[in-house]
C-alpha positions as CSV (number, residue, x, y, z in Angstrom):
1,X,7.5,22.7,10.1
2,X,7.4,20.5,13.1
3,X,8.4,16.8,13.2
4,X,4.8,16.0,14.2
5,X,3.7,17.2,10.8
6,X,6.4,15.9,8.6
7,X,7.4,12.2,8.6
8,X,8.7,9.4,6.5
9,X,6.4,7.0,4.7
10,X,7.1,3.9,2.5
11,X,8.0,4.7,-1.0
12,X,7.1,1.1,-2.1
13,X,6.2,-2.3,-0.7
14,X,8.9,-4.8,0.3
15,X,9.0,-8.4,1.2
16,X,11.6,-10.1,3.5
17,X,11.8,-13.8,4.5
18,X,13.7,-15.7,7.1
19,X,13.7,-19.3,8.4
20,X,13.7,-19.9,12.2
21,X,13.8,-23.6,13.3
22,X,12.2,-24.7,10.1
23,X,9.4,-22.1,10.3
24,X,9.1,-19.6,7.5
25,X,8.5,-16.0,8.5
26,X,7.6,-13.7,5.6
27,X,7.2,-10.0,6.3
28,X,5.4,-7.7,3.9
29,X,5.5,-4.0,4.4
30,X,3.7,-1.3,2.5
31,X,2.0,2.1,2.6
32,X,-1.6,2.4,3.8
33,X,-3.5,5.6,4.2
34,X,-6.1,4.8,6.8
35,X,-7.7,1.7,8.3
36,X,-9.6,0.6,5.2
37,X,-6.4,0.5,3.2
38,X,-4.7,-1.4,6.0
39,X,-7.4,-4.0,6.0
40,X,-7.1,-4.3,2.2
41,X,-3.4,-4.7,2.4
42,X,-3.7,-7.5,5.0
43,X,-6.4,-9.3,2.9
44,X,-4.2,-9.0,-0.3
45,X,-1.2,-10.4,1.6
46,X,-3.2,-13.4,2.7
47,X,-4.1,-14.2,-1.0
48,X,-0.5,-14.1,-2.0
49,X,0.5,-16.8,0.6
50,X,-2.5,-19.1,0.9
51,X,-2.3,-22.0,3.4
52,X,-0.1,-20.3,6.0
53,X,-0.6,-21.1,9.7
54,X,-0.6,-17.5,10.8
55,X,-1.1,-14.0,9.3
56,X,0.0,-11.6,12.1
57,X,-0.2,-7.9,11.4
58,X,0.2,-4.4,12.7
59,X,-0.2,-1.0,11.2
60,X,0.3,2.7,11.9
61,X,-2.0,4.0,9.2
62,X,-1.5,7.8,9.8
63,X,0.8,10.2,11.6
64,X,3.3,8.1,13.7
65,X,3.1,10.8,16.4
66,X,-0.5,9.9,17.0
67,X,-2.2,6.7,18.2
68,X,-5.5,7.0,16.3
69,X,-4.9,4.8,13.3
70,X,-3.1,1.8,14.8
71,X,-4.0,-1.8,15.0
72,X,-2.5,-5.3,15.5
73,X,-3.4,-9.0,15.6
74,X,-1.7,-12.2,16.9
75,X,-3.9,-14.3,14.5
76,X,-3.8,-17.4,16.7
77,X,-0.3,-17.0,18.1
78,X,-0.1,-16.8,21.9
79,X,-1.4,-13.4,23.1
80,X,1.2,-10.6,22.9
81,X,3.8,-12.6,21.0
82,X,3.3,-11.3,17.4
83,X,1.0,-8.2,16.9
84,X,2.2,-6.2,19.8
85,X,6.0,-6.7,19.1
86,X,5.4,-5.9,15.4
87,X,3.5,-2.7,16.3
88,X,6.3,-1.7,18.8
89,X,8.8,-2.0,16.0
90,X,6.7,0.2,13.6
91,X,6.0,2.8,16.3
92,X,9.7,3.1,17.2
93,X,10.7,3.4,13.5
94,X,8.9,6.8,13.3
95,X,7.4,5.8,9.9
96,X,3.8,6.7,9.2
97,X,1.2,5.2,6.9
98,X,2.7,1.8,7.1
99,X,1.4,-1.8,7.5
100,X,3.3,-5.0,8.3
101,X,2.0,-8.5,7.8
102,X,4.2,-11.5,8.9
103,X,3.1,-14.7,7.3
104,X,4.2,-17.9,9.2
105,X,4.4,-21.4,7.8
106,X,5.0,-23.6,10.9
107,X,8.0,-25.9,10.7
108,X,7.1,-28.2,13.5
109,X,9.3,-26.8,16.2
110,X,7.7,-24.5,18.9
111,X,9.7,-21.4,19.6
112,X,8.2,-20.4,23.0
113,X,6.8,-17.0,23.8
114,X,10.2,-15.3,23.8
115,X,11.2,-16.9,20.6
116,X,8.0,-15.8,18.9
117,X,8.5,-12.2,20.0
118,X,12.0,-12.2,18.6
119,X,10.9,-13.9,15.4
120,X,8.0,-11.6,14.6
121,X,9.8,-8.4,15.7
122,X,13.0,-9.4,14.0
123,X,11.4,-10.2,10.7
124,X,9.7,-6.8,10.6
125,X,13.1,-5.1,11.5
126,X,14.8,-6.9,8.6
127,X,12.1,-5.7,6.2
128,X,12.4,-2.1,7.5
129,X,16.1,-2.2,6.7
130,X,15.2,-2.7,3.1
131,X,12.2,-0.3,2.9
132,X,12.8,2.8,0.7
133,X,11.3,5.9,2.2
134,X,10.0,9.3,1.1
135,X,8.9,12.4,3.0
136,X,5.3,13.2,3.7
137,X,4.7,17.0,3.9
138,X,1.2,18.2,4.8
139,X,-0.1,20.8,2.4
140,X,-3.1,23.1,1.9
141,X,-4.7,24.5,-1.2
142,X,-5.2,28.2,-1.5
143,X,-7.7,29.9,-3.8
144,X,-6.4,33.2,-5.1
145,X,-8.5,35.8,-6.9
146,X,-6.0,37.8,-8.9
147,X,-6.5,40.8,-11.2
148,X,-5.7,40.1,-14.9
149,X,-2.8,42.5,-14.7
150,X,-1.1,40.4,-12.0
151,X,-1.6,37.0,-13.6
152,X,1.9,36.7,-15.1
153,X,3.6,37.9,-11.9
154,X,1.7,35.3,-9.8
155,X,2.5,32.5,-12.2
156,X,6.2,33.4,-11.8
157,X,5.9,33.6,-8.0
158,X,4.3,30.1,-7.8
159,X,6.9,28.7,-10.1
160,X,9.8,30.3,-8.2
161,X,8.4,28.8,-4.9
162,X,8.1,25.3,-6.4
163,X,4.4,25.2,-5.6
164,X,1.7,23.5,-7.7
165,X,-0.8,25.5,-9.7
166,X,-3.6,23.0,-9.6
167,X,-6.3,24.9,-11.5
168,X,-6.8,28.3,-13.1
169,X,-10.2,29.8,-14.1
170,X,-11.0,33.1,-15.9
171,X,-14.0,35.1,-14.7
172,X,-14.2,38.7,-13.8
173,X,-10.7,38.1,-12.4
174,X,-8.2,35.2,-12.6
175,X,-9.0,32.5,-10.0
176,X,-6.0,30.3,-9.2
177,X,-5.9,27.2,-7.0
178,X,-2.4,26.6,-5.5
179,X,-1.1,23.7,-3.4
180,X,1.7,24.4,-1.0
181,X,3.2,23.1,2.2
182,X,1.3,24.2,5.4
183,X,4.4,25.9,6.8
184,X,4.7,28.1,3.7
185,X,1.1,29.5,3.8
186,X,1.7,32.5,6.0
187,X,4.8,33.7,4.3
188,X,3.3,33.1,0.8
189,X,0.1,35.0,1.7
190,X,2.1,37.9,3.0
191,X,4.3,38.0,-0.1
192,X,1.3,37.7,-2.4
193,X,-0.4,40.6,-0.7
194,X,2.7,42.7,-0.9
195,X,3.4,41.9,-4.5
196,X,-0.1,42.9,-5.6
197,X,-0.3,45.9,-3.2
198,X,-3.3,44.2,-1.6
199,X,-5.2,43.6,-4.9
200,X,-5.2,39.8,-4.6
201,X,-7.8,38.1,-2.5
202,X,-6.8,34.9,-0.7
203,X,-9.5,32.5,0.4
204,X,-9.1,31.1,4.0
205,X,-7.0,27.9,3.6
206,X,-9.0,26.2,6.3
207,X,-12.0,26.2,3.9
208,X,-9.9,24.7,1.1
209,X,-9.3,21.4,2.9
210,X,-6.0,19.5,3.6
211,X,-3.8,17.8,1.0
212,X,-0.3,16.5,1.1
213,X,3.0,16.9,-0.8
214,X,5.4,14.1,-1.3
215,X,9.0,14.8,-1.9
């Protein structure tokens, strides 16, 4: 599987705080799957720290190798001093499905544009250092139509491979729904055909829709 398909994602949310010239910078990082979840994450963070002067944010809400689901905001800070530096940190981390909000309580001392860039980017980096990760592996579901005589053999095969038997139905034949990593589909299909001497019918995975495996 290529690096473009497999990437790290947050295993849980983390919070990191630092004080810079009496201002409090609180970074909150968490997993978001798409723009809507990113927007909810940002809104929830605002409710956790009411009364702050700024809620700057950035997110990479999908595959980090793509630029479709990204966003950022300076939220009243000088343009380019908060959201963009935060997004740069996230994009260089190689982590996907991630959002970062930095809450700032102003301490009375201005930091200047360079100081703001360092403060926002640095607070996100500190939070990333504490962020536990897990691997995202794209998967597909395959529908198999298996003769009754081959059911036990296919159950064993699925178990040996470590795949997930999501559903099983009994009709004129046994209908199995299996979830497996995308890069395993071709080999598994070939092995399934060989094992059953061509008796198994495999539904085109493209019609089954994408899923994901998390390890």
